[in-house]
N, C-alpha and C positions, 0 to 999 in steps of 0.2 A: 601810673600808666598815663603817659601823655599822648594826646592825639594831635597836638600842635605845640610848637615851641618857637619863640622869637629870641634870637641871640641879642646881646647888647649891640646896638648899631654903632658903626664906626665910620666916620667921614662919609655919610650918605649911603652906606651899604649895610645890609642886614641878611642874616641867614634865617630862613623860614623853613622849619622842619615839620613835615607832615607825617603822621603815622604813629604806630606803636612799635616799640622794639620787638622783634628784630626787623620788622618791615617799615622802614622809614625812607624818606627822600628829602634832601635839603636843597633848596633853591637859594642861591646867593643873589640878591636883588638890589638894584640901585633905586634911589628916590627920584631919579631923573630919567625920562621926562615926566613920568606919572608917579603918583604916590600910591604904591601898591598896597600899603597898609590901610589907607583910607578906602581904597577900592575893594579890598577884601572884606572889610567890615561892612561897607554899604551893600555889597552883593550878598553877604550872609544875612543881613537884615531883610533884604528883599525875598530871599529864599524862605526865611522864617515867617514872613508875612504872606506866603503863598505862591511866590514865583516858582516856576518849575526848573528854569535853566538860567544861569548867569555865567559870565566869563570875566576873569580878571587877568590882566597882563602883568608879568614881572619883567622889568627891564634888566637885561644883561649887558647893556651898552656895547654894541649897537643892536643886538638881537633881542628878541622877547621870548619868554616861555609863556605858555597859556595855561591857566588853571580854570577848568570847567567845574562849576558847582551844579549839581543836579539834585532836586528834591525827589525823594522816594519815600512816600508816606511820612514816617517820623524820623527818617534818616537823610543824611546829606552824603552824596557821592562826590568825591574829589578826584578829578582826572587831570594829571599834569602832562602837558605836551611840550617837548623840547624842539627847538628848530632843527636839531641834528638827527631826530628820530621820526619815523613814520608812525610807530606805535606809541602809546602812552609810556612815559618813563615811571609813572606812579599812578595807581588807582586803588582807592579804598573807600568804604562806606563807614560812617560814624553816626551815632545818635545826633540828631540835629541840635537838641537841647545841650548835650555835652560839648559839641563843637562850638556852639555859640558862647557858652559859659567860658570855655577854655580860651577862645579868642579874646573875650573881654578881659579875662585875668591876665593874659600875656601882654595885651596893650597897656593895661594899667601898670604892669610891672616895669615897662620901659618908658613910662610917661616922662620921667625926669631926663631921659636921653633924647627927647624930641625937641625940635626947634633949636638945635645947637650945631655949630660948625663941626664939632668932633663926634657927634652922634648921628641921629636921624635928622636931616636938615629940614624936613617938612614939619608943619604944625601938628600937634597932637589932635586926633579926631574926637574931641569931647562929645559932640552931638551923637556921633555913631556909637561911642561907648555907652552913652546913656540909653540909646535905643536897643543895644544888645542886651542890656539889663532887663528890658521890658519884654523880651521874647523868650 
């Protein structure tokens, strides 16, 4: 039962799938102009440390999708907004601990595909992965 999955990145693009089957939503995001994987990890760490609300932007080149993370006790609510829709395209709540562990697992799984021209062109977020392990 996955709550988050990162595809193998290809030429600076990655599919980020949120949710559990059959309720999932996939964002195809670019690493330009921002590193959404780094931003997602950092926002999740801040939520785990007590922040109530964080926002991450996924570049669609040129538009952006917005991922809102909201702390609800021991849960994290993920709300994804598309530039083409007024209402959220995806919304779900997960155990904060389970989401944090899954994000760390998925990032470590694609580590060898980071910092490459043919994969995720951004550096691997080592510091954030270490901090995810502590939360």
